[in-house]
C-alpha positions as CSV (number, residue, x, y, z in Angstrom):
1,M,59.4,31.6,55.1
2,V,63.1,31.5,54.6
3,R,65.0,34.2,56.5
4,L,67.9,35.7,54.5
5,P,71.3,35.9,56.2
6,L,72.1,39.2,57.9
7,T,74.3,41.6,56.1
8,P,77.5,42.7,57.8
9,A,76.0,46.1,58.2
10,E,73.0,44.6,60.0
11,V,75.2,42.6,62.3
12,E,77.3,45.7,63.1
13,R,74.1,47.7,63.8
14,G,72.9,45.0,66.2
15,Q,76.2,45.1,68.0
16,R,76.0,48.9,68.4
17,L,72.4,48.5,69.6
18,G,73.4,45.9,72.2
19,A,76.4,48.0,73.4
20,R,74.2,51.1,73.8
21,L,71.5,49.2,75.7
22,R,74.2,47.6,78.0
23,R,75.7,51.1,78.7
24,A,72.2,52.5,79.5
25,R,71.5,49.6,81.8
26,G,74.7,50.3,83.8
27,D,74.7,48.5,87.1
28,R,71.0,47.6,87.0
29,P,70.5,43.9,87.1
30,M,69.6,42.4,83.8
31,L,66.7,40.5,85.4
32,D,65.1,43.7,86.7
33,V,65.3,45.5,83.4
34,A,64.1,42.5,81.4
35,L,61.1,41.9,83.7
36,A,60.2,45.6,83.7
37,A,60.3,45.5,79.9
38,G,58.3,42.3,79.6
39,V,61.0,40.3,77.9
40,S,63.0,37.4,79.1
41,P,66.4,37.9,80.6
42,E,67.8,35.6,77.9
43,T,66.3,37.8,75.2
44,L,67.8,40.9,76.7
45,R,71.2,39.1,77.1
46,K,71.1,38.1,73.4
47,I,70.3,41.6,72.3
48,E,73.0,43.1,74.5
49,T,75.6,40.7,73.1
50,G,74.5,41.2,69.5
51,R,73.3,37.6,69.0
52,I,69.8,39.0,68.1
53,A,70.9,41.7,65.7
54,T,67.4,42.6,64.4
55,P,65.1,42.5,67.4
56,A,61.4,43.3,67.0
57,F,60.5,47.0,67.4
58,P,58.1,46.5,70.3
59,T,60.9,44.7,72.2
60,I,63.4,47.5,71.7
61,A,60.7,50.1,72.5
62,A,59.9,48.4,75.8
63,I,63.5,48.1,76.8
64,A,64.3,51.7,75.8
65,D,61.3,52.9,77.8
66,V,62.5,51.1,80.9
67,L,66.0,52.5,80.4
68,G,64.7,56.0,79.8
69,L,66.1,56.1,76.3
70,S,64.5,58.1,73.5
71,L,63.8,55.9,70.4
72,D,64.8,58.7,68.1
73,E,68.2,59.2,69.8
74,L,68.7,55.4,70.1
75,W,68.0,55.0,66.3
76,S,70.3,57.8,65.3
77,E,73.1,56.5,67.4
78,V,72.7,52.9,66.3
79,N,72.0,53.5,62.7
80,Q,75.3,55.1,61.7
81,P,76.2,54.5,58.1
82,A,78.8,51.8,57.7
83,R,82.3,53.1,57.2
84,E,83.4,52.9,53.7
85,P,86.8,51.2,53.0
86,L,89.7,53.5,52.3
87,A,90.6,53.8,48.6
88,S,93.9,52.3,47.7
């Protein structure tokens, strides 16, 4: 199966997701959060930096649970509509 390239909106959403998870993690060590969520620290690092822009739902659900984040709130925060360019 060939994976289609991500759209700019998907890349931007992945960056917002990563930033939100990073803020929620705060000063907690990445290793502790990753192990508690059952993911590798490398996977968590890639999600937080936006390198994995479309992580699997179970991965995000596990990380959100460890961080005490509501999936509904996380989704509404991350899934903001892309800003439309200003008309000229």
